C-alpha positions as CSV (number, residue, x, y, z in Angstrom):
1,M,113.1,93.8,138.6
2,R,110.2,95.1,136.5
3,P,106.5,95.1,137.2
4,L,104.6,91.9,136.4
5,R,102.4,91.7,133.3
6,P,100.1,89.1,132.1
7,P,101.6,85.9,130.6
8,G,102.5,86.1,127.0
9,K,100.3,84.3,124.7
10,A,102.3,84.6,121.5
11,C,105.9,84.8,120.4
12,V,108.0,84.2,117.3
13,L,111.5,83.2,117.4
14,K,113.6,81.9,114.5
15,L,116.7,79.9,115.2
16,A,118.0,81.1,111.7
17,A,117.7,84.6,113.1
18,V,119.6,83.6,116.2
19,L,122.3,81.9,114.1
20,A,122.6,84.9,111.7
21,L,123.1,87.3,114.5
22,A,125.8,85.3,116.1
23,A,127.3,84.5,112.9
24,G,128.5,88.1,112.2
25,V,125.9,89.0,109.7
26,T,125.0,92.0,112.0
27,P,128.3,93.6,113.0
28,A,129.2,93.5,116.8
29,R,128.2,96.7,118.6
30,A,127.4,98.2,121.9
31,Q,123.8,99.4,122.7
32,T,123.1,102.5,125.0
33,A,120.3,102.0,127.5
34,Y,118.9,104.1,130.3
35,R,117.6,103.1,133.7
36,Y,115.6,104.7,136.4
37,R,113.7,103.7,139.6
38,D,110.0,103.8,139.3
39,A,107.6,104.8,142.2
40,N,107.9,101.5,143.8
41,G,111.8,101.6,143.8
42,Q,112.0,99.0,141.0
43,W,114.6,99.4,138.2
44,V,113.1,100.2,134.8
45,F,115.2,99.8,131.6
46,T,114.5,101.7,128.5
47,D,116.0,103.1,125.4
48,Q,114.5,106.5,126.0
49,A,117.2,109.2,127.1
50,T,114.7,111.2,129.0
51,A,114.4,108.5,131.7
52,A,117.8,109.1,132.9
53,A,116.7,112.3,134.6
54,A,114.9,110.4,137.1
55,P,116.6,110.0,140.6
56,G,119.3,107.3,140.5
57,G,119.1,107.0,136.7
58,G,121.7,107.0,134.1
59,A,123.0,105.6,130.8
60,I,124.4,102.2,130.7
61,T,126.2,100.2,127.9
62,L,125.0,96.8,126.7
63,S,127.9,95.0,125.1
64,R,127.7,92.5,122.3
65,E,131.0,90.9,122.8
66,H,129.5,87.9,124.4
67,E,128.2,86.7,121.2
68,A,130.8,83.9,120.6
69,L,128.9,81.5,118.5
70,H,130.4,82.6,115.0
71,V,129.7,80.9,111.8
72,T,130.4,82.7,108.5
73,V,130.7,82.0,104.8
74,D,133.3,84.5,103.3
75,R,134.5,85.3,99.8
76,D,138.2,85.1,99.2
77,D,139.8,86.6,96.1
78,T,143.2,85.9,94.7
79,P,144.5,86.7,91.2
80,E,143.9,83.1,90.2
81,A,140.7,82.3,91.9
82,T,137.8,83.2,94.0
83,R,136.7,80.9,96.7
84,L,133.7,80.7,99.1
85,I,135.1,79.6,102.5
86,A,133.1,78.5,105.5
87,H,134.1,79.0,109.1
88,N,132.7,77.3,112.1
89,N,134.0,78.8,115.3
90,C,130.8,77.4,117.3
91,V,131.4,74.6,119.8
92,C,129.0,72.3,118.0
93,V,128.8,70.8,114.5
94,V,127.3,73.1,111.9
95,T,125.8,72.3,108.5
96,V,126.2,75.2,105.9
97,R,124.6,75.6,102.6
98,V,125.2,78.3,100.1
99,S,123.1,79.3,97.0
100,I,124.6,81.5,94.0
101,V,122.3,84.2,93.3
102,R,124.4,86.2,90.7
103,S,127.6,85.3,89.2
104,D,130.2,86.2,86.4
105,F,132.0,82.9,87.1
106,A,131.4,79.9,84.9
107,D,132.6,77.6,87.8
108,M,129.9,79.2,90.0
109,P,126.8,79.4,87.9
110,V,123.6,81.1,89.1
111,G,121.4,78.5,90.9
112,A,124.4,76.3,92.0
113,T,124.3,75.1,95.7
114,Y,127.1,74.2,97.7
115,G,127.2,72.6,101.2
116,A,129.4,71.0,103.9
117,T,129.1,69.8,107.5
118,L,131.9,71.5,109.7
119,E,133.2,70.2,112.9
120,P,133.8,72.8,115.6
121,G,136.7,75.0,114.8
122,A,136.7,73.9,111.1
123,R,137.3,75.9,108.0
124,Q,136.4,74.6,104.6
125,T,136.4,75.8,100.9
126,L,132.8,75.3,99.6
127,A,133.4,76.4,96.0
128,Q,136.2,77.7,93.8
129,A,136.1,79.5,90.5
130,Q,139.1,80.4,88.2
131,R,139.6,84.2,87.5
132,T,140.8,85.6,84.2
133,P,141.5,89.1,83.0
134,D,138.0,89.2,81.4
135,T,136.2,88.2,84.6
136,A,134.2,91.0,86.0
137,G,134.0,89.4,89.4
138,K,130.4,90.0,90.3
139,L,129.2,87.4,92.7
140,S,126.0,87.3,95.0
141,F,125.2,84.4,97.3
142,R,122.9,83.6,100.2
143,W,123.8,81.1,102.9
144,R,122.1,79.4,105.8
145,G,123.4,77.3,108.5
146,A,121.8,74.5,110.7
147,L,123.2,73.8,114.3
148,G,124.0,70.2,115.4
149,A,125.1,67.1,113.5
150,P,122.6,66.2,110.6
151,D,122.6,62.6,111.8
152,A,121.4,63.4,115.3
153,V,118.7,61.1,116.7
154,H,116.5,62.3,119.6
155,K,117.0,59.8,122.4
156,P,116.6,61.5,125.8
157,A,117.7,59.3,128.7
158,R,114.5,60.3,130.6
159,L,111.5,62.7,130.1
160,Y,112.2,66.3,130.0
161,R,111.9,68.3,133.3
162,A,109.5,71.1,133.2
163,P,111.8,74.1,132.9
164,F,110.9,75.8,136.2
165,A,111.2,75.3,139.9
166,V,110.1,71.8,141.3
167,G,106.6,71.9,142.6
168,A,105.8,75.1,140.5
169,T,102.8,75.1,138.1
170,F,102.4,77.3,135.1
171,M,100.1,77.5,132.2
172,V,101.0,76.5,128.6
173,T,99.9,79.5,126.4
174,Q,100.9,77.8,123.2
175,A,101.7,74.3,122.1
176,Y,101.3,72.0,119.0
177,P,98.9,71.8,117.2
178,L,98.1,75.4,117.9
179,R,100.4,77.3,115.6
180,A,99.3,80.9,116.0
181,T,102.9,82.1,115.8
182,H,104.7,78.8,115.8
183,D,104.4,78.6,112.1
184,T,107.8,77.2,111.0
185,D,109.3,73.9,111.1
186,E,111.8,75.0,113.7
187,S,109.1,76.3,116.0
188,M,106.1,73.8,115.3
189,Y,106.6,71.8,118.5
190,A,107.8,74.6,120.8
191,V,106.0,75.2,124.0
192,D,105.4,78.6,125.5
193,F,105.0,78.8,129.3
194,G,103.3,81.7,131.0
195,L,106.0,82.3,133.3
196,P,105.9,85.9,134.9
197,D,108.8,88.2,134.5
198,D,111.8,87.3,136.6
199,T,110.8,83.6,137.2
200,P,113.8,81.1,137.4
201,V,114.3,79.0,134.4
202,Y,115.9,75.6,135.1
203,A,117.5,73.3,132.5
204,A,115.1,70.6,131.3
205,R,117.9,68.3,130.3
206,E,121.7,68.1,130.7
207,G,124.0,69.4,127.9
208,T,126.6,71.9,126.8
209,V,125.9,75.7,126.3
210,I,126.6,76.5,122.8
211,N,125.2,80.1,122.6
212,V,123.8,82.8,124.8
213,R,122.5,86.3,124.5
214,H,121.7,88.7,127.3
215,D,121.8,92.1,126.2
216,S,118.3,92.8,125.1
217,F,115.6,94.5,127.2
218,N,112.9,95.2,124.7
219,G,109.9,93.1,123.7
220,A,107.1,93.7,121.4
221,P,105.1,92.1,118.6
222,L,107.0,93.7,115.8
223,P,109.0,92.4,113.0
224,Q,112.1,94.1,113.9
225,M,112.1,92.3,117.2
226,L,112.7,88.8,115.7
227,D,116.4,88.9,116.6
228,Q,116.1,90.6,119.7
229,A,115.2,87.7,122.2
230,N,117.7,86.8,125.0
231,V,118.2,83.1,124.5
232,I,120.3,80.2,125.8
233,L,121.1,77.1,123.4
234,I,122.0,73.9,125.0
235,L,123.4,71.0,123.1
236,H,122.3,67.5,124.2
237,D,124.5,64.5,124.1
238,D,122.4,62.9,121.3
239,G,123.0,66.0,119.2
240,T,119.6,67.8,119.6
241,I,119.6,71.4,120.8
242,A,117.3,73.0,123.5
243,M,116.3,76.6,123.2
244,Y,115.3,78.8,126.1
245,A,114.1,82.2,124.8
246,H,112.7,85.6,125.6
247,L,114.8,85.7,128.8
248,H,115.2,88.6,131.2
249,W,117.9,91.2,130.6
250,D,121.4,90.2,132.1
251,S,119.9,87.0,134.0
252,I,121.7,84.4,132.2
253,R,123.8,82.5,134.6
254,V,125.7,80.2,132.1
255,R,128.5,80.5,129.6
256,I,129.3,79.1,126.3
257,G,131.2,75.8,126.6
258,Q,129.8,75.2,130.1
259,R,128.3,71.8,130.9
260,V,125.0,72.1,132.6
261,Q,122.8,69.5,134.5
262,R,119.3,68.6,134.5
263,G,117.5,71.1,137.0
264,E,120.3,73.5,137.0
265,Y,119.5,77.2,137.5
266,I,120.2,78.9,134.1
267,A,118.3,82.1,133.8
268,D,115.1,84.2,134.5
269,S,112.2,84.5,132.3
270,G,111.4,87.7,130.6
271,N,109.8,89.5,127.6
272,T,112.5,90.2,125.1
273,G,112.2,89.9,121.3
274,F,109.0,89.2,119.3
275,S,106.7,88.6,122.3
276,T,103.3,89.9,123.6
277,G,104.3,89.5,127.3
278,P,106.5,87.8,129.7
279,H,106.8,83.9,128.9
280,L,109.3,81.2,128.4
281,H,109.7,79.8,124.8
282,F,111.1,76.3,125.0
283,A,111.9,74.1,122.0
284,V,114.0,71.1,121.1
285,V,115.4,71.0,117.5
286,R,117.6,68.8,115.4
287,N,119.6,69.4,112.2
288,S,117.6,67.9,109.3
289,G,120.6,68.4,107.0
290,I,119.5,71.7,105.6
291,A,117.7,73.3,108.4
292,D,116.9,73.0,112.2
293,V,113.4,71.3,112.8
294,S,111.6,71.0,116.2
295,I,111.0,67.8,117.9
296,P,107.9,66.8,120.1
297,V,108.9,66.5,123.7
298,Q,107.1,65.2,126.8
299,F,107.7,66.4,130.3
300,E,107.9,64.1,133.4
301,G,104.9,64.2,135.6
302,P,103.8,62.6,139.0
303,G,105.4,59.1,139.4
304,G,107.5,59.6,136.2
305,A,104.4,59.6,134.0
306,A,104.6,61.4,130.7
307,V,103.0,64.7,130.4
308,K,102.2,66.5,127.0
309,A,102.0,70.1,126.9
310,V,98.5,71.2,125.8
311,T,97.4,74.9,125.2
312,N,95.6,76.4,128.1
313,E,96.5,73.5,130.5
314,S,98.9,73.7,133.2
315,V,102.1,71.7,133.8
316,T,103.9,71.1,137.1
317,A,107.6,70.5,137.5
318,Y,108.7,67.3,139.1
């Protein structure tokens, strides 16, 4: 447990960065961290080796093997052809779109785009070009993926449960129309709750866990922290996806493929990734066909009344 800090007021989190990280764009690796106990006997985690000299301290290894959400677009060459093949090893539907940036292939001209919607476990050729002895073979492309079925329609059976303990009340530090850091389509309607570090986080709606990350212990308002947030993604029955982000290191209590119920304890809040302080970033997104876009949500209030999250106003969980 770490000392509490003031609630965070800003965060940046891009679902595309979460997907890219899990997709294998960043090679799997292990990170070395160090821990020690402070004057109050609390564990402190750091990337500075000098901390290990403190009593009870030592090096620990943070494994990245848990990143099972895996979506890729690979180039496959044979003597006769070059193919771009998409793989979806996620437990949800994924839409993939490829853009050709540089090409020696007449069948894959610069500026061409190719796309497909892949079911879980699917593998599909997106584009194919014939090879000749005169073909140099240079090919550059970019791709992006959107999680969830593109025909998903947001139809929750009931209002969302505020994602913390029943009876608890927390301040909203950022919500639409304020877009201080929620400045993309996928974060426009996200809600930041000022949860102190280590506050239990509960599922706002039932669904299936499609991705988790729990190995990051750093948080700062720096661009290099964009893909460093600990996160849980839960796929709802209507095809939309809930994101719970900036979670505390090693606090996630669910696994990919697990079915969770509304109100189930899933993790603790934290301050990981691009963040100014401990808080919970909560958003619901749907696949628009080419990207994931956020959806406005309402929370259940007293007597089942709808409650809208408003910046600098509090929300109580019922």
